[in-house]
N, C-alpha and C positions, 0 to 999 in steps of 0.2 A: 285652311278652312276657318270659318268663324262660327260662333254659336248664335249669331243674330240673323234674322230673316233679311234685314235690309242694312246697308251702310248709312243710309239717310232716310228718314221719314219726314216728309214735309207736311205741315198742317196749314192749309190755306193755298188755294190755287189762284191767287191774285198775281199781279205783275212781278213782285219780288219772289214769291214762292215758286212760281212757274220758272222763272229765270234760273233759280238756284237748282231746281229739280232737273231741268234740261241740261244745264251745264255740268252737274255732278254725273248724271248718266252718261253724258258724252265723254267723261273722263274714265268711264269704266265702272263707276259705282253702281251698286244695286239700290234703286231709288223707288219709293212709293210716295204718293201724294193723296191727301184727303180733302175733299171740298163739300161743304154742306149746301151751298147755293149754286153759284154760277161760275163757270170757268172764266178767268179774266178778272175776277174780283170787283171792287168798287169802280175802278177806273173804266173798265170796259162796259160794265152793266149799269152803274148808277152814279157815274162821275164824269171823268174827263171827256170820254167819247160821246155819249149821248148828249152831254151838256153842250159840246162844241157843235153838234148837229143842230141843236136848238138855237144856238147862237147865230148860226148861219141863217136859219129860218127867220129870225127876228130882224135881220138886216134888210130884208127884201123891201119892207115898207119904205124905208129911207131910200133905197136904191130906185124904187119906182117913182118916188117923189122927185128924185134928182134927175130922172131920165129926160123930163121936159127941157131942162136946160141944155141938153145935148142933142135936141132935135127929135126925140122919141115921143110918140103919143101912145099911152097905154090906157085902154079903157076896160072897165069892169073887172079889175084885178080883185080876187077874193082869196081868202085863206081858210083851209079846212084842217083843223087840229087832228081829227082822227086819221086823216091821210098821212100827216107828218108822223104821228106816233107809230102807225103801221109800218111805214117805210123805215123809220128808226129801228123798230123792232127786228126787221129782216136783216138790217146791217149788224146789229148786236148779235143776233143768232149765228150770222156767218162768222163773226169774230170768235164767239164761244167755240165753234167748231174748229177754227184754226188753232186755238189754244190747245184743245183736246187732241187734235191730230199731231201737233208738235210733240206733245208728251208721249203719245203712242209711238211716233216715229223714234223717239229717244228710248223707247222701251221702259218707260216709267209705269209702274203699276198704279192704277187709278182706283180710288175708293170714293164712292158717293155717299156722304154722311158726315155727321159731326164726330170728330175724333175726341176721345177721352184718354188722357195720359194716366196709366195705372201705376206707373213707377218711372224711374229715370230712363228706362229702355224699352217700355211697353206701351203700345197704343192699342185701344179698342175702337173699332169703327165698322159700322154696317154689319154687325154680327161676327166680325173677325177680330182676332187678337194677334197682333204682330209685334215682333221685337226689332229694335234698330240700335245700331251703335251710336247714332246721333239722331236727335229729334230737333227739327227747326219749326218754330212758330212764326208764321207769316200771315197772321189773321186780320191785320188791318185795323180800321176804326169803325165807329158807328155814330150816327147823329145823336147829339145830346139834346134832350128836352127837359126843362126844369119841371119840378113837381109843383104845379100851380092848379088852382081850380079851373076846371074846363080843359085839362090836359088832353082828354079824350078827343077833343075837336082839332087838335093840332096836326098838321102834316109836316113832314121834313123833305129834304131834297130827294130822299129815296122815293117818296110818293109822287113827286112832281113829273116823273117820266112816264107815268101811267094813268094820268087823270083821264076820266072819260070825256070831259069837256073843260074848256077854259072858263075860269071864273070871270065875271065882269069887273069885280074889285078883289084886290088882295092886300093883305098887310103882312109884310115880311119883318120878322124880328131878328136883328143882328146887323152887324157892320163889317163882316169879314169878306173873304173871297166869295163864298157861296151866296151870301145875301145880296151883294152888289151884282153878281153875274146873273142871278135869277131876276132881280129887279129890272136889269136891262133887257133880258129875254122877254119877260112878260110884258113890260111896257112896249116893247117893239112889236109884240103881237096884239097890241090894242087893249091890254088889261090896265085898268085904273090902279096904279101901283103906289103904295106907301111903304117906305122903310122906317122902322122904329128901332133906334139904336140907343143903348144906355150910356154910350160914350159921347165924347164931344166931336169926334171926327171918325170917318170911315177908315177901313184898312190900317189898323194898328200895325206898326213895324215898317210901313213904307215911308218914303220921303215925304216931309210935310208939304212941299209944293205940289207933289202928286196928289196927296189926300185932298188939299184945298181945291185944286183944279177939278178933280172927279166930282166932288159934291156939286160944284157950279154946273158942270157939264150935265149931270144927271137931272138937276133941277130945270135946265133948259129943255130937256126932253119931256118934261111934265111929270117927272117922278117926285113925289112928296117925300122929303126927308125930315124926320123928327129926331133931333138929338136930345141926350139927357132924358130919354124916354124909356120907361119900364112898364111891364105888364103886371097887373095884379090878378086878373081873372078873365076868362073867356066863357061866354054863355050863349046857348042857342037862342036865336031871335027869329022865329018863323023859319024860313029857308035860308037865313043868313046867320051871322054871329055878331055879338056885341062884345067889343074888346074894352075892358076897363083899365085905365092907366092908373099908376100910383099917385098921379097928381089930381085924380078925381074926374078927369075927362074920360069920355068914351068914344069909340069909333064903331061904325057898322061896316061889315065887310062880308064877302062871300067865301073867303078862305083865309086862314091864318097859317103862315109858314114860319117855322122856327129854323134859323140858321145860326145857332148860338154855339157853334163849335162841334167838334167830334171827340169822342172818348175811345181809348184803346179797347179793342175787342179781345179782352183777356179773360172774360168770365166764362164758366161752364166747361172748361177744358181740363179741370182737375189740378190746375197750377197751385191753388192754395193748399190743397191737401198734401202736395208733394213738397211744399216749402219754397217754391220758386219766388224769388223776391220781386215785389211790385212796388211802385211808388204810390203816393197818396191819390193819384189820378187813375190808378189802375194799369199804368204802363209797365211792361216788363223791363226790368233793369238789366242792362247788359254792359259788358266792358268793351274795349275798342276792337275786340275780336268777335263781337256779337254773341258772346258767351254769357249765360246766366250764372247764378251762384251754384247751379247744378252743372258740373262740367260737361255732361253729355246733352244738355238742352240748350238750344241757341234761339235767338229771336232777331228779327230785322223788320224794317218798314214802319208803317204807322202804329203798330201795336207797341213799339218802343217809344213813340211820341217824341222824336227828336227833330228830324227834318222830314216833315210829312208831304212828300212829293213822289209821284210815281217813278220818275227817272232815278231818284235817289234810292228807292227800294230795289230797283233793278240793279243799280250799280253795287249796292250792298250784297245782294244775292250772288253777283259775279265775284265780288272780293272774297266773300266767305268760301265759296267753292275753290277759288284759286289757292286759298290758304290751306284748306283741309285736304283737297284732293290732288292739286297740281303742285303743292308745296312751293307756291310762288306768292310772295307777300306783295300784293298790289292794293294797298289801303285806299279807301275812298277819301278824296280831298273835298272836305266840306266847305272850303272857302270859295267865294265867288260863284256860288250856285245861282244860275239865272232862274227867274220865275215870272209868271205872267198871270194876269187877271183878265179874263175874257169878258169884260163888261163893255159898255159902249160909252166913250171910246176905250179901245184896248189899253191895257197897261203892261209894261214890262220893265224889269229892273235887274241889275247885276251889281254886286259889290255893295259898298257902304252908302248909307244915307248921309245927308249933310250933318245930321246930329251926331251920328256915330263917328263920322270923320273928324269932326271938331273935338270929340272927346279923345280920340286916339293919336291925333297928330297935332304938333304945335302950330302949324300953319298950312292952310289949303287955299286953293283957288276954286271958285265956282263959275262955271260957264252955263248960261241958260238962254234958250231961245223959245219964242212963241210965235206961231205963223199960221196963216190960213193955207191948208193944202191946196194944191193947184186944182184938184177935182172940185173943191168947194167953191171956187171962183165962178163956175158955171151951174153947179147943183143948187146953189142957194141955201145950202145947209150952213147953219150957224154954229160950226164946231171947229175949233183950232187944235193944233198939235203943240205939245210942249216937250222939250228935250232938256236934259240937264246932265252936265259932266262935272265930276268932282276930281280934283287933281292934288296930289301931295306936292307942295311947292318945292321942298328940298330935293326930291328925286325926279320930279316931273312926271311921275307915274300916275296913270288914270286909276283911281280907286273906287269909283262909283259912276254908273251910267243909269239914267232913268228917262223913260219915255211914256207919255200918254197920248195916244192918237192911233189912227188907222195903221194896221200892220205892225204895231209895236213889238209883238213877240217875235215876228219873223226877222225884224231888224236887229233886236237886242240879242238874238241867238248868235248871230255872227260877231257881234261886239263883244260877247262873252269869251269867244275864242281869243280875240285880240287882248283882252284883259288878262286872261290866264297866261298868255305868252309874255306878259309884262310890258304891254305897250305904254309908251309915254305920250304926253300931249304933243310933243314935237313930231312923233311918228304919225299921230292922227293928222296933224297939220300938213305933213309932207305927202299925205295920201290924196290922190286925185279922186274927186267925187264923181258919182254917176248922175248925170243931169238930164232931165229934171226928176229928182226923187226927194222923198223926205229924208232918206237915210244920209244923203249927202251933207245935210246940216251937221252931222257929227264930226265931219272933217272940215267944217267951215265956221267953228266957234272961235272967235277972236278976242272978245272983250271980257276979261275976268271980273267977277263980282266977288271981292274978298270979304 
């Protein structure tokens, strides 16, 4: 017998927390989970899933325009934002129910409310006080908004999925994943879109060729991009807003969205009072086993601010449970994690950028191609695809793959498997391509640019 109510108490029912809770319960552990908002966390409710649905919606304008080149005549096409949001909401509610159902099937006890850690083994939530041998924090992140004049007028990605109506004009502050994805979505839905970024290029951390290609592609779509641009203040201007820049210029817009990063959601759970170590950004500090400085308290996912991707949080949850309850050490391999940006055109990447590769290896070969996809030969769309492969010359191993163009995430997912298997350039060269596809270009790259 044990003196604790539960073997594991999970705080946060997002992707990582739910995976850990289900997996632990399926190992026979007594598990509880607490969630203050929605089952599924950010990804299901305010991130990956609704964003992807909006991305699909934004693509139809181009698809309708392309149809004429293929013999189709489309008249009187129109778009209704409330219909899209209502349909999106139904799908999100379905997924919330699926998450809850899986927890119930696994016999996980569910608490609806914000959890407070009273000590290293005690949690208070929804009028209940429970003890647990181990407590797991999987509380994710939250959009960051700077403290500037007019802060009350700012919206974040959280708000974009429930707007009553689309604005005619929007200014998006930021240059990362969320900024460029929403810029593509809103522009595709007919919104006059301006991106204001304090840096010199979009998507810090991506390959330089991808960053340059994306900016040019977005500008072709009519998206205005202002680099080295920072906001001083926002003021109401009738039914619109006046945005004052640090250089003295002003812009008038109907909506100001900030996409300037996310902060770990670690406040308000009692961690400071218990002495759980946080870094200067508020991220929970953990070791390689997701354990905090208090041995009974663990954390994973975005609240640890390491690799902030939904599949990584899921993998971490699985690894933690395997270690604690199945006594099997299956650590997460953080190398060669593929990632995607669902802007237009899509971006996907796995492995090292060219800059990283040159810093790590004495000699590399670069293979690159840019071409017009076969669809665009008839669609009339002025958008090319670019692919890039980075090879370590000494071993012939492929150490980086980058793509910007239609279906890039679907293509790179398969390429990531090949890279994890240690594929060489010779192996790519010996693979027969599927014709005609964009993906076949990755097995047809012959001329190295060193």
